[in-house]
DSSP file (Angstrom, degrees, kcal/mol; ACC not computed):
  #  RESIDUE AA STRUCTURE BP1 BP2  ACC     N-H-->O    O-->H-N    N-H-->O    O-->H-N    TCO  KAPPA ALPHA  PHI   PSI    X-CA   Y-CA   Z-CA
    1    1 A M              0   0    0      0, 0.0     2,-0.4     0, 0.0   111,-0.1   0.000 360.0 360.0 360.0 118.6  -16.0  -92.6   12.4
    2    2 A A        -     0   0    0    106,-0.0     2,-0.5     1,-0.0   103,-0.0  -0.654 360.0-156.2 -83.0 131.4  -18.0  -89.5   13.3
    3    3 A I        -     0   0    0     -2,-0.4     2,-0.0   102,-0.0     6,-0.0  -0.916  15.2-128.7-107.9 131.7  -19.3  -89.4   16.9
    4    4 A R        -     0   0    0     -2,-0.5   101,-0.1     1,-0.1     2,-0.0  -0.327  26.8-103.8 -73.5 158.7  -22.3  -87.2   17.7
    5    5 A S     >  -     0   0    0      1,-0.1     4,-2.7    -2,-0.0     5,-0.2  -0.297  35.4-103.2 -72.4 167.4  -22.2  -84.8   20.6
    6    6 A L  H  > S+     0   0    0      1,-0.2     4,-2.6     2,-0.2     5,-0.2   0.930 123.8  50.0 -57.1 -47.3  -24.1  -85.6   23.8
    7    7 A Q  H  > S+     0   0    0      1,-0.2     4,-2.6     2,-0.2    -1,-0.2   0.917 112.4  46.3 -60.5 -45.1  -26.9  -83.3   22.8
    8    8 A Q  H  > S+     0   0    0      2,-0.2     4,-2.6     1,-0.2    -1,-0.2   0.901 111.9  51.9 -64.1 -40.8  -27.2  -84.9   19.3
    9    9 A T  H  X S+     0   0    0     -4,-2.7     4,-2.0     2,-0.2    -2,-0.2   0.929 113.2  43.2 -61.9 -46.8  -27.1  -88.4   20.8
   10   10 A V  H  X S+     0   0    0     -4,-2.6     4,-2.5     2,-0.2     5,-0.2   0.911 113.8  51.0 -67.3 -42.6  -29.9  -87.6   23.3
   11   11 A Q  H  X S+     0   0    0     -4,-2.6     4,-2.8    -5,-0.2    -2,-0.2   0.915 111.2  48.3 -61.5 -43.1  -32.0  -85.8   20.7
   12   12 A N  H  X S+     0   0    0     -4,-2.6     4,-1.6     2,-0.2    -1,-0.2   0.892 110.9  51.5 -63.8 -39.7  -31.7  -88.8   18.3
   13   13 A Y  H  < S+     0   0    0     -4,-2.0     4,-0.4    -5,-0.2    -2,-0.2   0.948 114.5  41.5 -61.2 -50.5  -32.6  -91.2   21.1
   14   14 A V  H >< S+     0   0    0     -4,-2.5     3,-1.3     1,-0.2     4,-0.4   0.908 113.7  53.0 -65.7 -42.7  -35.7  -89.3   22.0
   15   15 A A  H 3< S+     0   0    0     -4,-2.8     3,-0.4     1,-0.3     4,-0.4   0.790 105.4  55.4 -65.4 -27.5  -36.7  -88.6   18.4
   16   16 A S  T 3X S+     0   0    0     -4,-1.6     4,-2.4     1,-0.2    -1,-0.3   0.551  82.8  90.4 -82.7  -6.1  -36.5  -92.3   17.5
   17   17 A A  H <> S+     0   0    0     -3,-1.3     4,-2.4    -4,-0.4    -1,-0.2   0.890  83.1  51.1 -60.9 -42.4  -38.9  -93.4   20.3
   18   18 A S  H  > S+     0   0    0     -3,-0.4     4,-1.6    -4,-0.4    -1,-0.2   0.912 113.8  43.6 -66.4 -40.3  -42.1  -93.2   18.2
   19   19 A S  H  > S+     0   0    0     -4,-0.4     4,-2.0     1,-0.2    -1,-0.2   0.880 113.3  52.6 -70.4 -35.1  -40.7  -95.3   15.3
   20   20 A A  H  X S+     0   0    0     -4,-2.4     4,-2.6     1,-0.2    -2,-0.2   0.867 105.4  55.7 -65.9 -35.0  -39.2  -97.7   17.8
   21   21 A Q  H  X S+     0   0    0     -4,-2.4     4,-2.6    -5,-0.2    -1,-0.2   0.913 107.1  49.2 -62.5 -42.5  -42.7  -98.0   19.4
   22   22 A A  H  X S+     0   0    0     -4,-1.6     4,-2.4     2,-0.2    -2,-0.2   0.906 112.4  47.8 -63.9 -41.0  -44.2  -99.0   16.1
   23   23 A K  H  X S+     0   0    0     -4,-2.0     4,-2.5     2,-0.2    -2,-0.2   0.897 111.1  51.4 -65.9 -40.1  -41.4 -101.6   15.6
   24   24 A F  H  X S+     0   0    0     -4,-2.6     4,-2.2     2,-0.2    -2,-0.2   0.939 111.1  47.8 -60.0 -48.6  -42.0 -102.9   19.1
   25   25 A T  H  X S+     0   0    0     -4,-2.6     4,-2.6     1,-0.2    -2,-0.2   0.922 112.3  48.6 -59.9 -46.5  -45.7 -103.3   18.5
   26   26 A A  H  X S+     0   0    0     -4,-2.4     4,-2.4     1,-0.2    -1,-0.2   0.893 109.6  53.4 -62.2 -39.7  -45.2 -105.0   15.2
   27   27 A G  H  X S+     0   0    0     -4,-2.5     4,-0.7     2,-0.2    -1,-0.2   0.902 110.8  45.8 -62.2 -41.7  -42.7 -107.4   16.8
   28   28 A V  H >< S+     0   0    0     -4,-2.2     3,-0.6     1,-0.2    -2,-0.2   0.930 116.1  45.9 -65.8 -45.5  -45.2 -108.3   19.5
   29   29 A Q  H 3< S+     0   0    0     -4,-2.6    -2,-0.2     1,-0.2    -1,-0.2   0.840 119.0  40.3 -67.0 -33.2  -48.0 -108.8   17.0
   30   30 A N  H 3< S+     0   0    0     -4,-2.4    -1,-0.2    -5,-0.2    -2,-0.2   0.361  81.3 127.8-102.3   5.1  -45.9 -110.8   14.5
   31   31 A T    <<  -     0   0    0     -4,-0.7    -3,-0.0    -3,-0.6    -4,-0.0  -0.340  39.3-167.5 -65.6 141.9  -43.9 -113.0   16.8
   32   32 A D        +     0   0    0      2,-0.0     2,-0.3    -2,-0.0    -1,-0.1   0.277  65.4  91.1-105.3   6.7  -44.0 -116.7   16.0
   33   33 A K  S    S-     0   0    0     35,-0.0     3,-0.1     4,-0.0    -2,-0.0  -0.721  72.5-137.7 -99.7 150.8  -42.3 -117.5   19.4
   34   34 A D     >  -     0   0    0     -2,-0.3     4,-2.5     1,-0.2     3,-0.3  -0.893  16.4-165.8-105.3 100.1  -44.1 -118.2   22.6
   35   35 A P  H  > S+     0   0    0      0, 0.0     4,-2.3     0, 0.0    -1,-0.2   0.820  85.8  53.4 -61.5 -31.2  -42.1 -116.1   25.2
   36   36 A T  H  > S+     0   0    0      2,-0.2     4,-2.0     1,-0.2     5,-0.1   0.922 110.6  46.3 -69.6 -40.4  -43.7 -117.9   28.1
   37   37 A A  H  > S+     0   0    0     -3,-0.3     4,-2.2     2,-0.2    -1,-0.2   0.907 113.3  50.2 -65.4 -40.7  -42.8 -121.3   26.8
   38   38 A L  H  X S+     0   0    0     -4,-2.5     4,-1.4     1,-0.2    -2,-0.2   0.894 108.7  52.5 -64.2 -39.1  -39.3 -120.1   26.0
   39   39 A A  H  < S+     0   0    0     -4,-2.3     3,-0.3    -5,-0.2    -1,-0.2   0.921 109.5  48.3 -62.8 -43.4  -38.9 -118.7   29.5
   40   40 A V  H >< S+     0   0    0     -4,-2.0     3,-1.3     1,-0.2    -1,-0.2   0.901 109.2  53.7 -62.8 -40.7  -39.9 -122.0   31.0
   41   41 A Q  H 3< S+     0   0    0     -4,-2.2     3,-0.3     1,-0.3    -1,-0.2   0.794 109.2  49.7 -64.0 -27.8  -37.5 -123.9   28.7
   42   42 A N  T >X S+     0   0    0     -4,-1.4     4,-0.9    -3,-0.3     3,-0.7   0.002  71.1 125.8-101.3  28.7  -34.6 -121.6   29.9
   43   43 A Q  H X>  +     0   0    0     -3,-1.3     3,-0.8     1,-0.2     4,-0.7   0.855  68.0  58.4 -55.8 -39.1  -35.3 -122.1   33.6
   44   44 A A  H >4 S+     0   0    0     -3,-0.3     3,-0.9     1,-0.3     4,-0.4   0.873 101.1  55.5 -62.0 -36.8  -31.8 -123.2   34.4
   45   45 A A  H <4 S+     0   0    0     -3,-0.7     3,-0.4     1,-0.2     4,-0.3   0.758 104.4  55.4 -67.3 -23.9  -30.4 -119.9   33.0
   46   46 A L  H XX S+     0   0    0     -4,-0.9     4,-3.0    -3,-0.8     3,-0.7   0.646  82.3  88.4 -82.1 -15.1  -32.6 -118.0   35.4
   47   47 A L  H <X S+     0   0    0     -3,-0.9     4,-0.7    -4,-0.7    -1,-0.2   0.843  80.6  58.9 -56.2 -37.4  -31.3 -119.7   38.5
   48   48 A A  H 34 S+     0   0    0     -3,-0.4    -1,-0.2    -4,-0.4     3,-0.2   0.916 121.8  23.9 -60.0 -43.0  -28.4 -117.3   39.1
   49   49 A G  H <4 S+     0   0    0     -3,-0.7    -2,-0.2    -4,-0.3    -1,-0.2   0.706 134.7  34.0 -94.9 -22.3  -30.8 -114.3   39.4
   50   50 A F  H  X  +     0   0    0     -4,-3.0     4,-2.7     1,-0.1     5,-0.3  -0.103  69.8 139.0-127.7  35.6  -34.0 -116.0   40.4
   51   51 A N  H  X S+     0   0    0     -4,-0.7     4,-2.7     1,-0.2     5,-0.3   0.897  75.1  45.0 -49.9 -52.5  -32.8 -118.9   42.6
   52   52 A N  H  > S+     0   0    0      1,-0.2     4,-1.8     2,-0.2     6,-0.3   0.917 114.5  47.4 -63.6 -44.5  -35.5 -118.5   45.3
   53   53 A A  H  >>S+     0   0    0      2,-0.2     6,-1.6     1,-0.2     5,-0.8   0.909 116.2  44.1 -65.1 -42.0  -38.4 -118.1   42.9
   54   54 A V  H ><5S+     0   0    0     -4,-2.7     3,-0.9     1,-0.2    -2,-0.2   0.941 113.9  48.9 -69.0 -47.0  -37.4 -121.0   40.7
   55   55 A N  H 3<5S+     0   0    0     -4,-2.7    -1,-0.2    -5,-0.3    -2,-0.2   0.815 111.9  49.3 -65.1 -29.7  -36.6 -123.4   43.5
   56   56 A S  H 3<5S-     0   0    0     -4,-1.8    -1,-0.3    -5,-0.3    -2,-0.2   0.635 110.8-120.6 -82.6 -13.6  -39.9 -122.6   45.2
   57   57 A G  T <X5S+     0   0    0     -3,-0.9     4,-2.2    -4,-0.7     5,-0.2   0.335  82.0 117.0  90.3  -7.3  -41.9 -123.1   42.0
   58   58 A L  H  ><S+     0   0    0     -5,-0.8     4,-2.6    -6,-0.3     5,-0.3   0.919  72.8  51.2 -60.2 -45.5  -43.3 -119.6   42.1
   59   59 A W  H  > S+     0   0    0     -6,-1.6     4,-2.5     1,-0.2     5,-0.2   0.934 111.5  46.4 -60.3 -48.2  -41.6 -118.6   38.8
   60   60 A A  H  > S+     0   0    0     -7,-0.3     4,-2.5     1,-0.2    -1,-0.2   0.904 113.6  48.9 -63.3 -42.4  -42.9 -121.7   36.9
   61   61 A R  H  X S+     0   0    0     -4,-2.2     4,-1.0     1,-0.2    -1,-0.2   0.940 115.2  43.2 -63.0 -47.3  -46.5 -121.2   38.2
   62   62 A R  H  < S+     0   0    0     -4,-2.6     4,-0.3    -5,-0.2    -2,-0.2   0.878 115.9  48.3 -68.8 -37.0  -46.6 -117.5   37.4
   63   63 A T  H >< S+     0   0    0     -4,-2.5     3,-1.2    -5,-0.3    -2,-0.2   0.929 112.6  47.0 -69.3 -44.6  -45.0 -118.0   33.9
   64   64 A A  H 3< S+     0   0    0     -4,-2.5    -1,-0.2     1,-0.2    -2,-0.2   0.676  98.1  73.0 -71.4 -16.8  -47.3 -120.9   32.9
   65   65 A A  T 3< S+     0   0    0     -4,-1.0     2,-0.5    -5,-0.2    -1,-0.2   0.599  89.8  66.8 -74.6  -9.9  -50.4 -119.0   34.1
   66   66 A V  S <  S-     0   0    0     -3,-1.2    -1,-0.1    -4,-0.3     2,-0.1  -0.954  73.8-149.9-118.2 122.9  -50.2 -116.6   31.1
   67   67 A S     >  -     0   0    0     -2,-0.5     4,-2.7     1,-0.1     5,-0.2  -0.301  31.8-102.9 -80.9 170.5  -50.8 -117.8   27.6
   68   68 A K  H  > S+     0   0    0      1,-0.2     4,-2.8     2,-0.2     5,-0.2   0.931 123.2  48.6 -58.7 -46.9  -49.2 -116.3   24.5
   69   69 A S  H  > S+     0   0    0      1,-0.2     4,-2.3     2,-0.2    -1,-0.2   0.878 111.3  50.1 -65.9 -35.8  -52.4 -114.5   23.5
   70   70 A Q  H  > S+     0   0    0      2,-0.2     4,-2.6     1,-0.2     5,-0.2   0.927 111.2  49.5 -64.2 -43.8  -52.8 -113.1   27.1
   71   71 A W  H  X S+     0   0    0     -4,-2.7     4,-3.0     1,-0.2     5,-0.2   0.931 111.2  49.2 -60.0 -45.8  -49.2 -111.9   27.0
   72   72 A Q  H  X S+     0   0    0     -4,-2.8     4,-3.0     2,-0.2     5,-0.3   0.922 111.9  48.4 -61.0 -44.3  -49.7 -110.2   23.6
   73   73 A T  H  X S+     0   0    0     -4,-2.3     4,-1.6     2,-0.2    -2,-0.2   0.937 115.3  43.8 -61.1 -47.6  -52.9 -108.5   24.8
   74   74 A I  H  X S+     0   0    0     -4,-2.6     4,-0.6     2,-0.2    -2,-0.2   0.920 116.7  46.8 -63.6 -44.9  -51.2 -107.3   28.0
   75   75 A T  H >< S+     0   0    0     -4,-3.0     3,-1.2    -5,-0.2     4,-0.4   0.921 111.3  49.6 -66.6 -45.4  -48.1 -106.2   26.2
   76   76 A L  H >< S+     0   0    0     -4,-3.0     3,-0.9     1,-0.3     4,-0.4   0.821 102.9  61.8 -65.8 -29.8  -49.8 -104.4   23.4
   77   77 A A  H 3< S+     0   0    0     -4,-1.6    -1,-0.3    -5,-0.3    -2,-0.2   0.748 110.9  40.8 -65.2 -22.0  -52.0 -102.5   25.9
   78   78 A K  T X< S+     0   0    0     -3,-1.2     3,-2.1    -4,-0.6     4,-0.3   0.409  84.3 101.3-104.2  -0.1  -48.7 -101.0   27.2
   79   79 A A  T X  S+     0   0    0     -3,-0.9     3,-1.9    -4,-0.4     4,-0.4   0.838  74.5  61.8 -58.1 -35.7  -47.0 -100.4   23.9
   80   80 A Q  T 3> S+     0   0    0     -4,-0.4     4,-0.9     1,-0.3    -1,-0.3   0.681  90.8  71.1 -65.5 -14.5  -47.8  -96.7   23.9
   81   81 A N  H <> S+     0   0    0     -3,-2.1     4,-3.0     1,-0.2    -1,-0.3   0.662  78.5  79.6 -73.3 -15.4  -45.8  -96.4   27.1
   82   82 A Y  H <> S+     0   0    0     -3,-1.9     4,-2.3    -4,-0.3    -1,-0.2   0.964  97.5  38.2 -59.1 -56.4  -42.5  -97.0   25.2
   83   83 A A  H  > S+     0   0    0     -4,-0.4     4,-2.5     1,-0.2    -1,-0.2   0.880 116.6  53.7 -63.7 -37.2  -42.2  -93.4   23.9
   84   84 A T  H  X S+     0   0    0     -4,-0.9     4,-2.5     1,-0.2    -1,-0.2   0.910 109.4  48.5 -62.3 -41.9  -43.5  -92.0   27.2
   85   85 A G  H  X S+     0   0    0     -4,-3.0     4,-1.9     2,-0.2    -2,-0.2   0.896 110.1  50.6 -66.2 -40.4  -40.8  -94.0   29.1
   86   86 A V  H  < S+     0   0    0     -4,-2.3     4,-0.2    -5,-0.2    -2,-0.2   0.939 113.3  45.7 -62.0 -46.3  -38.0  -92.8   26.8
   87   87 A Q  H >< S+     0   0    0     -4,-2.5     3,-1.2     1,-0.2     4,-0.3   0.899 112.0  51.5 -64.4 -39.5  -39.1  -89.2   27.3
   88   88 A A  H 3< S+     0   0    0     -4,-2.5     3,-0.3     1,-0.2    -1,-0.2   0.828 113.1  46.1 -66.0 -30.7  -39.4  -89.7   31.0
   89   89 A G  T 3X S+     0   0    0     -4,-1.9     4,-2.8     1,-0.2     5,-0.3   0.313  79.8 108.0 -93.8   9.2  -35.9  -91.2   31.1
   90   90 A E  H <> S+     0   0    0     -3,-1.2     4,-2.7     1,-0.2    -1,-0.2   0.894  79.2  47.5 -56.1 -44.5  -34.3  -88.5   29.0
   91   91 A S  H  > S+     0   0    0     -3,-0.3     4,-2.3    -4,-0.3    -1,-0.2   0.896 113.5  47.8 -67.9 -38.1  -32.4  -86.8   31.8
   92   92 A K  H  > S+     0   0    0     -4,-0.2     4,-2.5     2,-0.2    -1,-0.2   0.913 113.1  48.9 -66.1 -41.3  -31.1  -90.2   33.1
   93   93 A Y  H  X S+     0   0    0     -4,-2.8     4,-3.1     1,-0.2     5,-0.2   0.916 111.2  50.1 -62.2 -43.1  -30.1  -91.1   29.6
   94   94 A S  H  X S+     0   0    0     -4,-2.7     4,-1.8    -5,-0.3    -2,-0.2   0.911 110.7  49.4 -62.2 -43.2  -28.4  -87.8   29.2
   95   95 A T  H  X S+     0   0    0     -4,-2.3     4,-0.7     2,-0.2    -2,-0.2   0.939 114.9  43.7 -61.4 -47.8  -26.5  -88.2   32.4
   96   96 A K  H >X S+     0   0    0     -4,-2.5     4,-2.3     1,-0.2     3,-1.2   0.922 113.5  50.0 -66.0 -44.1  -25.3  -91.7   31.6
   97   97 A M  H 3X S+     0   0    0     -4,-3.1     4,-2.7     1,-0.3    -1,-0.2   0.793 100.7  65.3 -66.9 -25.6  -24.4  -90.8   28.0
   98   98 A G  H 3< S+     0   0    0     -4,-1.8    -1,-0.3    -5,-0.2    -2,-0.2   0.784 111.3  36.7 -62.9 -26.3  -22.5  -87.8   29.4
   99   99 A L  H <X S+     0   0    0     -3,-1.2     4,-0.7    -4,-0.7    -2,-0.2   0.832 122.9  41.9 -88.5 -40.3  -20.2  -90.4   31.0
  100  100 A V  H  X S+     0   0    0     -4,-2.3     4,-2.5     1,-0.2     3,-0.4   0.911 104.7  60.7 -78.0 -44.6  -20.2  -93.0   28.2
  101  101 A L  H  X S+     0   0    0     -4,-2.7     4,-2.9     1,-0.2     5,-0.2   0.873 102.0  51.3 -59.2 -42.4  -19.9  -90.8   25.1
  102  102 A P  H  > S+     0   0    0      0, 0.0     4,-2.2     0, 0.0    -1,-0.2   0.883 111.2  49.7 -61.9 -34.9  -16.5  -89.3   26.0
  103  103 A V  H  X S+     0   0    0     -4,-0.7     4,-2.8    -3,-0.4     5,-0.2   0.941 111.8  47.8 -66.0 -46.2  -15.2  -92.8   26.6
  104  104 A I  H  X S+     0   0    0     -4,-2.5     4,-3.1     1,-0.2     5,-0.3   0.932 111.6  50.6 -58.5 -46.2  -16.5  -93.9   23.2
  105  105 A Q  H  X S+     0   0    0     -4,-2.9     4,-2.0     1,-0.2    -1,-0.2   0.904 112.4  46.8 -60.1 -42.2  -15.0  -90.8   21.5
  106  106 A N  H  X S+     0   0    0     -4,-2.2     4,-1.7     2,-0.2    -1,-0.2   0.927 114.8  45.4 -65.0 -46.4  -11.6  -91.5   23.1
  107  107 A V  H  X S+     0   0    0     -4,-2.8     4,-2.7     1,-0.2    -2,-0.2   0.913 112.0  51.7 -66.3 -42.2  -11.6  -95.2   22.2
  108  108 A V  H  X S+     0   0    0     -4,-3.1     4,-3.0    -5,-0.2    -1,-0.2   0.887 106.4  54.7 -62.6 -38.3  -12.8  -94.5   18.6
  109  109 A A  H  X S+     0   0    0     -4,-2.0     4,-0.9    -5,-0.3    -1,-0.2   0.903 110.6  46.1 -61.0 -39.6  -10.0  -91.9   18.2
  110  110 A Q  H  < S+     0   0    0     -4,-1.7     3,-0.5     2,-0.2     4,-0.4   0.911 112.9  49.2 -68.2 -42.1   -7.6  -94.6   19.1
  111  111 A V  H >< S+     0   0    0     -4,-2.7     3,-1.6     1,-0.2    -2,-0.2   0.907 106.4  56.8 -62.8 -41.5   -9.2  -97.2   16.8
  112  112 A D  H 3< S+     0   0    0     -4,-3.0    -1,-0.2     1,-0.3    -2,-0.2   0.775 104.1  53.9 -61.9 -25.5   -9.2  -94.7   14.0
  113  113 A S  T 3< S+     0   0    0     -4,-0.9    -1,-0.3    -3,-0.5    -2,-0.2   0.547  92.9  93.3 -85.9  -6.4   -5.4  -94.4   14.4
  114  114 A M  S <  S-     0   0    0     -3,-1.6     7,-0.0    -4,-0.4    -3,-0.0  -0.500  90.0 -90.5 -85.0 154.4   -4.9  -98.1   14.1
  115  115 A P        +     0   0    0      0, 0.0     2,-0.3     0, 0.0    10,-0.2  -0.277  52.6 174.9 -58.8 148.8   -4.1  -99.9   10.8
  116  116 A S        +     0   0    0     -3,-0.1     4,-0.1     1,-0.1     5,-0.0  -0.891  38.2  79.4-144.8 175.3   -7.1 -101.1    8.8
  117  117 A G  S    S+     0   0    0      1,-0.3    -1,-0.1    -2,-0.3     3,-0.0   0.255  79.5  78.3 107.1 -12.3   -8.0 -102.7    5.5
  118  118 A T  S  > S-     0   0    0      1,-0.1     4,-2.9    -3,-0.0    -1,-0.3  -0.897  84.6-115.9-121.6 157.4   -7.3 -106.3    6.2
  119  119 A P  H  > S+     0   0    0      0, 0.0     4,-2.4     0, 0.0     5,-0.2   0.909 117.2  49.4 -56.6 -41.2   -9.3 -108.8    8.1
  120  120 A A  H  > S+     0   0    0      2,-0.2     4,-2.2     1,-0.2     5,-0.1   0.925 112.8  46.2 -65.5 -44.0   -6.6 -109.2   10.7
  121  121 A A  H  > S+     0   0    0      2,-0.2     4,-2.2     1,-0.2    -1,-0.2   0.912 113.3  49.5 -64.7 -41.5   -6.3 -105.4   11.2
  122  122 A N  H  X S+     0   0    0     -4,-2.9     4,-2.4     1,-0.2    -1,-0.2   0.877 109.1  52.4 -66.0 -36.8  -10.0 -105.0   11.4
  123  123 A D  H  X S+     0   0    0     -4,-2.4     4,-2.9    -5,-0.3     5,-0.2   0.918 108.8  50.6 -62.4 -42.7  -10.2 -107.8   13.9
  124  124 A Q  H  X S+     0   0    0     -4,-2.2     4,-2.6     2,-0.2    -2,-0.2   0.900 110.5  49.4 -62.0 -40.8   -7.6 -106.0   16.0
  125  125 A R  H  X S+     0   0    0     -4,-2.2     4,-2.4     2,-0.2    -1,-0.2   0.929 112.7  47.1 -63.2 -45.6   -9.5 -102.8   15.8
  126  126 A M  H  X S+     0   0    0     -4,-2.4     4,-2.6     1,-0.2    -2,-0.2   0.922 114.2  46.6 -63.1 -45.2  -12.7 -104.5   16.9
  127  127 A L  H  X S+     0   0    0     -4,-2.9     4,-2.8     2,-0.2     5,-0.3   0.884 110.8  52.9 -66.0 -38.2  -11.0 -106.3   19.7
  128  128 A F  H  X S+     0   0    0     -4,-2.6     4,-2.7    -5,-0.2     5,-0.2   0.946 111.3  46.5 -60.4 -47.2   -9.3 -103.2   20.9
  129  129 A Y  H  X S+     0   0    0     -4,-2.4     4,-2.5     2,-0.2     5,-0.2   0.949 114.5  46.6 -59.9 -50.5  -12.7 -101.3   21.0
  130  130 A A  H  X S+     0   0    0     -4,-2.6     4,-2.3     1,-0.2    -2,-0.2   0.922 115.9  44.9 -60.3 -45.8  -14.4 -104.2   22.8
  131  131 A N  H  X S+     0   0    0     -4,-2.8     4,-2.5     2,-0.2    -1,-0.2   0.889 112.3  51.3 -67.0 -39.3  -11.7 -104.6   25.4
  132  132 A A  H  X S+     0   0    0     -4,-2.7     4,-2.4    -5,-0.3    -2,-0.2   0.910 112.6  45.9 -64.8 -41.7  -11.3 -100.8   25.9
  133  133 A M  H  X S+     0   0    0     -4,-2.5     4,-2.3    -5,-0.2    -2,-0.2   0.907 113.0  49.7 -68.3 -40.8  -15.0 -100.4   26.6
  134  134 A R  H  X S+     0   0    0     -4,-2.3     4,-2.5    -5,-0.2    -2,-0.2   0.909 112.5  48.2 -62.3 -41.7  -15.1 -103.5   28.9
  135  135 A Q  H  X S+     0   0    0     -4,-2.5     4,-2.2     2,-0.2    -2,-0.2   0.907 109.7  52.2 -66.1 -42.1  -12.1 -102.1   30.8
  136  136 A A  H  <>S+     0   0    0     -4,-2.4     5,-2.8     2,-0.2     6,-0.4   0.915 111.3  47.3 -60.9 -42.2  -13.7  -98.6   31.1
  137  137 A K  H ><5S+     0   0    0     -4,-2.3     3,-1.6     1,-0.2     5,-0.2   0.935 111.4  50.4 -63.8 -45.8  -16.8 -100.2   32.5
  138  138 A A  H 3<5S+     0   0    0     -4,-2.5    -1,-0.2     1,-0.3    -2,-0.2   0.832 108.3  53.9 -61.2 -32.3  -14.8 -102.3   34.9
  139  139 A N  T 3<5S-     0   0    0     -4,-2.2    -1,-0.3    -5,-0.2    -2,-0.2   0.434 119.5-110.7 -82.8   0.3  -13.0  -99.2   36.1
  140  140 A G  T X 5S+     0   0    0     -3,-1.6     3,-1.6    -4,-0.2    -3,-0.2   0.690  71.3 141.9  82.0  18.5  -16.2  -97.4   36.8
  141  141 A A  T 3 <S+     0   0    0     -5,-2.8    -4,-0.2     1,-0.3   -38,-0.1   0.712  70.2  54.3 -66.4 -18.8  -16.0  -94.9   34.0
  142  142 A F  T 3         0   0    0     -6,-0.4    -1,-0.3    -5,-0.2   -42,-0.1   0.250 360.0 360.0-101.7  12.9  -19.7  -95.2   33.4
  143  143 A G    <         0   0    0     -3,-1.6    -2,-0.1   -44,-0.1    -6,-0.1   0.466 360.0 360.0  88.1 360.0  -20.8  -94.4   36.9
C-alpha cells in the first residue's frame, strides 16, 4: 500500500475541494431525507452533548422551525463556502496530517508485513490497523 507524502496528501485534499463541493451541492439538492425530521427523531442520541438544550425544549423548537425546503435554500446558499473553507484550513490540515500521516505510514508498514490472502488473515490485518490507530489516538499521537 503506497502512502503519499504529507505534501501530496495536502495538495490532493485541497485540489479535491471543488469536485467535493459539486457532490455536496448535488447531495443537498437530491436528498429524499428530511434532516430536520431525522434530527427530531434522534433526540435521545443528542442528550449526551446537548442535554441542556434538549431538556429546555430549545433544540426541538429551533429544529422544527426550519422546513426541509428552508434548510435546502440556506444550505445551498453556503455551498460555495466548502472549497473556501478547505483552502482556509489548509495549514491546520497540514499540521494535523503532519502528525497523523507518519502514524499511518508506520502502521501500514506493519500491516504490510503481516500474512494476507485469507479472510482470517485479512481480518487480522484490518483489526490490527484499527486497533493501532485507536491506540495512537488514545496516546495523544495526533495532538
